[in-house]
C-alpha positions in Angstrom: 0.0 0.0 0.0 2.8 2.4 0.9 4.6 1.5 -2.3 1.5 2.5 -4.3 1.2 5.8 -2.5 4.8 6.7 -3.3 4.9 5.6 -7.0 3.6 6.8 -10.3 2.5 4.0 -12.5 5.0 1.7 -11.0 7.9 4.2 -10.9 8.8 5.2 -7.3 8.6 9.0 -6.9 12.0 9.0 -5.2 13.6 7.3 -8.2 11.8 9.6 -10.6 13.1 12.7 -8.7 16.7 11.4 -8.5 16.7 10.3 -12.2 15.5 13.8 -13.1 18.4 15.3 -11.1 21.0 12.9 -12.3 19.9 13.2 -15.9 20.0 17.0 -15.8 23.4 16.9 -14.1 24.9 14.6 -16.7 23.2 16.6 -19.5 24.8 19.8 -18.3 28.3 18.2 -18.5 27.6 16.7 -22.0 26.2 20.0 -23.4 28.7 22.4 -21.8 31.9 20.5 -21.9 32.8 21.0 -25.6 32.6 24.7 -25.2 34.4 24.6 -21.9 37.3 22.7 -23.4 37.6 24.9 -26.5 36.6 28.5 -25.7 39.8 29.4 -23.9 42.0 28.0 -26.6 40.0 29.7 -29.3 40.4 33.0 -27.5 44.1 32.6 -27.6 44.2 31.6 -31.3 41.7 34.2 -32.5 39.0 34.1 -35.1 39.4 32.3 -38.4 37.5 29.8 -40.5 38.4 26.8 -38.3 37.8 28.4 -34.9 34.5 30.0 -36.1 33.3 26.6 -37.1 34.3 25.1 -33.8 32.5 27.9 -31.9 29.4 27.3 -34.0 29.4 23.6 -33.1 30.1 24.1 -29.4 27.6 26.9 -29.0 24.9 24.8 -30.8 25.7 21.9 -28.4 25.0 24.2 -25.4 21.6 25.1 -26.8 20.8 21.4 -27.1 20.9 21.0 -23.3 17.1 20.7 -23.0 17.1 17.8 -25.6 20.0 16.1 -24.0 18.5 16.5 -20.5 15.2 14.9 -21.7 17.0 11.9 -23.2 19.2 11.5 -20.2 16.2 11.5 -17.8 14.1 9.1 -19.9 17.0 6.8 -20.5 17.5 6.5 -16.7 13.8 5.6 -16.4 14.1 3.0 -19.3 11.5 4.8 -21.4 11.3 4.3 -25.1 12.6 6.5 -27.9 9.2 7.9 -28.7 8.7 8.8 -25.0 12.1 10.4 -24.8 11.6 12.5 -28.0 8.2 13.7 -26.7 9.7 14.9 -23.4 12.5 16.5 -25.5 10.1 18.5 -27.6 8.2 19.9 -24.6 11.4 20.7 -22.7 13.2 22.3 -25.7 10.4 24.7 -26.8 9.9 26.0 -23.2 13.5 26.1 -22.1 14.3 29.7 -23.0 16.7 28.9 -25.9 14.2 30.1 -28.5 14.3 33.9 -29.0 11.8 35.6 -31.3 13.4 38.4 -33.3 12.3 40.5 -36.3 14.5 38.3 -38.5 12.9 35.1 -37.1 13.5 32.6 -34.4 17.1 32.6 -33.0 18.4 29.6 -30.9 20.8 31.0 -28.3 22.3 30.0 -24.9 21.4 27.1 -22.7 18.0 28.5 -21.6 16.8 28.5 -17.9 18.3 25.4 -16.2 15.7 25.7 -13.5 12.9 25.5 -16.1 14.6 22.7 -18.0 14.8 20.6 -14.8 11.2 21.4 -14.0 10.0 20.5 -17.5 11.9 17.2 -17.7 10.0 16.3 -14.6 6.6 17.6 -15.7 6.8 16.2 -19.3 8.1 12.8 -18.0 5.2 12.6 -15.6 2.8 13.5 -18.4 4.2 10.8 -20.7 4.0 8.2 -17.9 0.3 9.1 -17.3 -0.8 8.9 -21.0 1.6 6.7 -23.0 -0.2 3.4 -22.3 -3.7 4.8 -22.8 -3.3 5.9 -26.5 -3.3 2.4 -28.0 -2.5 2.3 -31.7 -2.5 6.1 -31.9 0.4 6.5 -29.5 3.0 7.4 -32.2 0.7 10.0 -33.6 -0.8 11.5 -30.5 1.9 11.3 -27.8 4.4 13.8 -29.2 1.7 16.3 -30.0 0.0 16.1 -26.6 3.3 16.2 -24.7 4.5 19.2 -26.8 1.2 21.2 -26.5 0.4 20.4 -22.8 4.0 20.2 -21.5 5.2 23.1 -23.6 2.4 25.3 -22.5 3.1 24.6 -18.9 6.8 25.3 -19.5 6.0 28.6 -21.2 3.9 29.6 -18.2 6.6 28.7 -15.7 9.6 30.1 -17.6 9.1 33.7 -16.6 9.0 32.7 -12.9 12.1 30.6 -13.2 13.9 33.6 -14.8 12.6 35.9 -12.1 14.0 33.6 -9.4 17.4 33.7 -11.1 17.3 37.5 -11.4 16.2 37.9 -7.8 19.1 35.8 -6.6 21.4 38.0 -8.8 20.0 41.2 -7.3 20.7 39.8 -3.8 24.3 38.7 -4.8 25.0 42.1 -6.3 24.6 43.6 -2.8 28.0 42.1 -1.9 29.8 44.5 -4.2 29.2 47.2 -1.6 31.3 45.5 1.0 35.0 46.1 1.7 37.2 44.3 -0.8 38.2 41.2 1.3 34.7 40.8 2.7 33.3 41.2 -0.8 35.7 38.6 -2.2 34.7 36.2 0.6 30.9 36.7 0.1 31.1 36.5 -3.7 33.4 33.5 -3.7 31.0 31.6 -1.4 27.9 32.8 -3.2 29.1 31.7 -6.7 30.5 28.4 -5.3 26.9 27.8 -4.2 25.4 29.0 -7.4 27.6 26.9 -9.7 26.5 23.8 -7.8 22.8 24.8 -7.7 20.2 24.6 -10.5 20.8 28.3 -11.1 23.1 29.7 -13.8 26.2 31.3 -12.3 27.1 32.7 -15.8 23.6 34.1 -16.2 23.6 35.8 -12.8 27.1 37.3 -13.3 26.1 38.7 -16.7 22.8 40.0 -15.4 24.4 42.0 -12.6 27.4 43.1 -14.8 29.8 41.7 -12.2 33.3 42.9 -13.2 36.7 43.8 -11.7 37.7 42.3 -8.5 34.2 41.1 -7.8 34.3 39.0 -11.0 37.8 37.6 -10.1 36.7 36.7 -6.6 33.5 34.9 -7.9 35.5 33.0 -10.5 38.3 31.9 -8.1 35.6 30.9 -5.6 34.0 28.6 -8.2 37.4 27.2 -9.2 38.3 26.4 -5.6 35.0 24.7 -4.8 35.1 22.7 -8.0 38.6 21.4 -7.3 37.6 20.6 -3.7 34.8 18.4 -4.9 37.2 16.7 -7.3 39.6 16.0 -4.5 36.8 14.8 -2.2 35.4 12.4 -4.8 38.5 11.1 -6.7 38.6 7.9 -4.7 35.0 6.8 -5.6 34.7 8.2 -9.2 36.5 7.6 -12.5 39.3 9.9 -13.6 37.1 11.4 -16.2 34.2 12.1 -13.8 36.7 13.6 -11.3 38.2 15.9 -13.9 34.7 16.9 -15.1 34.2 18.8 -11.8 36.9 21.2 -12.8 37.0 21.3 -16.6 33.3 20.8 -17.0 30.9 21.9 -14.2 30.6 20.9 -10.5 26.8 20.8 -11.2 27.6 17.1 -11.9 27.2 16.7 -8.1 23.7 18.2 -8.1 21.8 15.0 -7.4 24.1 14.2 -4.5 23.8 17.7 -3.1 20.0 17.5 -3.1 20.2 14.2 -1.3 22.7 15.6 1.2 22.5 19.4 1.4 25.2 19.5 4.2 27.7 19.1 1.3 27.1 22.8 0.6 28.9 23.7 3.8 32.4 22.8 2.6 31.5 24.2 -0.9 30.7 27.6 0.6 33.7 27.5 2.9 36.1 26.6 0.1 34.6 29.2 -2.3 34.7 31.9 0.4 38.4 31.3 1.2 39.3 31.2 -2.5 37.3 34.4 -3.2 38.9 36.2 -0.3 42.4 35.3 -1.5 41.5 36.4 -5.0 40.5 39.8 -3.6 43.7 40.1 -1.7 45.7 39.2 -4.8 43.7 41.8 -6.9 42.5 39.3 -9.4 40.0 40.8 -11.9 37.6 39.6 -14.5 34.6 40.4 -16.7 30.9 39.7 -16.4 31.3 36.9 -18.9 34.2 35.2 -17.1 32.9 35.5 -13.6 30.6 32.5 -13.6 32.9 29.9 -15.3 35.5 29.0 -12.7 38.4 27.0 -14.3 36.1 25.7 -17.0 37.6 26.1 -20.5 40.4 28.2 -18.9 38.0 31.2 -19.4 38.6 32.5 -15.9 42.4 32.3 -15.8 42.9 33.6 -19.3 40.6 36.6 -18.7 42.2 37.3 -15.4 45.7 37.2 -17.0 44.5 39.7 -19.7 42.6 42.2 -17.4 44.4 42.1 -14.1 46.7 45.2 -13.9 49.9 45.8 -12.0 53.3 44.1 -11.6 53.6 40.4 -11.5 50.0 39.9 -12.6 50.9 36.5 -14.1 52.3 35.3 -10.8 49.2 36.5 -8.9 47.0 34.7 -11.4 49.0 31.5 -10.9 48.7 31.8 -7.2 44.9 32.5 -7.4 44.0 29.7 -9.8 46.6 27.0 -9.0 48.3 27.3 -5.6 45.4 28.7 -3.5 42.7 26.3 -4.9 45.0 23.2 -4.4 45.9 24.2 -0.8 42.3 25.2 0.1 40.8 22.1 -1.6 43.2 19.7 0.2 42.6 21.5 3.6 38.8 21.7 3.4 38.6 18.1 2.2 40.6 17.0 5.1 38.7 19.2 7.5 35.2 17.9 6.6 36.0 14.3 5.8 38.8 13.3 8.1 38.6 15.8 11.0 34.9 16.6 11.4 33.6 13.5 9.5 30.7 15.5 8.1 31.0 13.7 4.8 32.3 10.5 3.3 33.8 10.2 -0.2 30.9 7.8 -1.0 28.5 10.7 -0.6 30.0 12.2 -3.8 29.8 8.9 -5.8 28.3 9.7 -9.2 25.9 7.6 -11.1 27.4 5.3 -13.7 28.2 7.5 -16.7 27.6 4.6 -19.2 
């Protein structure tokens, strides 16, 4: 009886929720990693026919995040191709990647990650409810019903998901009024939290035009927290999954974080320490670079280019290599070995296969 109350057509609600989180986490890595690995290098090489083509491919991959998320979630639930495609249609059209302009529809960005996560859940539930009731008409009716019903719900929720992100950005922007070290600590901690949440750290940094030392502090905070998660989890995850925290996105831990929110404590501590040191070292950045961390080398390369003063290169090296390594090792030891707040197994990722 209890099992019936906590399941949807035979799918336990807890499993459904975790598969949505795990699927979205994996999709974020798949969609964003190509751009993360190539953007910094392309910036150094400059624009030409080859690099422009690579940028086109990687930017398009980012905009396919809603589709990838839908297939990742439905694959985890062992749903069929038609079911997955139906969820993908509803999620894609309501994700926020479609922008209507006088010249036509433009596909741009990743959309609202919050709304993508919500819609992969809503559209999957919708498919589970109706897919076995359509009989011989399933192939004809399921994609259309899921698109129209799920897509409409997504269009209605999208402005609220964007509003939540903007509201968080407004609150974070208040930290720029603090003294430099306190500002660095708060922004480092805040963006370490944001990069591991369903919110977009890049979107928030861009929305509040976070630049200068504030941007550098946020970026180093993200890099430090990401490296700490990699250090904490290397013993239980594959080498590729471990590196994905740093060169991809620490959002890969989202499902584990939802299950065990206490993991945010070391993330915030590491990010705050990293951000404070970045402020002391005078590391600067731009609104575009602030939310990336070490991903794609966007943060370090931008900091190298815009940080003024003598020995800027040495300070960037300290901020992005020495400080994160030391802080990551210390905070990992503190919360795993000393306080025993976490175990490496808490950071075990679902099988990537």
